[in-house]
Residue, then its C-alpha position, 0 to 999 in steps of 0.5 A: m499499500s502507498d503512502l502517497p495521497v489520493a485525489v478525492w476530488t478534481g475540479e477547475f476554477t476560472l480566474f481572470g480567464v485562466t482555467l485553474r485545475c484544482h485537487v483536494l487530496d485524501d488527507g485534506r490538502r488543496i492543490i491547484d496544478a503548478d502549470d496553471i498557477a504559473e499561467l495565472l501569475l504570468g498573465s494576470p490583467t492589471d486592470p481591475d475593471i476585468w476582475d471578478l470579485r465572485e471568481m476570487q471569492e469562489l477560489l479563496a473560499w475553496c482555498r480555505g477548506a469551503e465546498p466547491h460550487g457546482 
């Protein structure tokens, strides 16, 4: 038997038009795909008029342990 954690949930969030592939592991950790984070950080818009507050709130709530929507 392996000691490696297993994803018990996999889903996606969209932030600034970037799809973030996310996972919840059986030990409770929440993981965002590294390539998606890199894309987000490299391409994040600086114009706050196109930011979607709801998208940001949903991702932050999930990072803090909330159940994902949808």
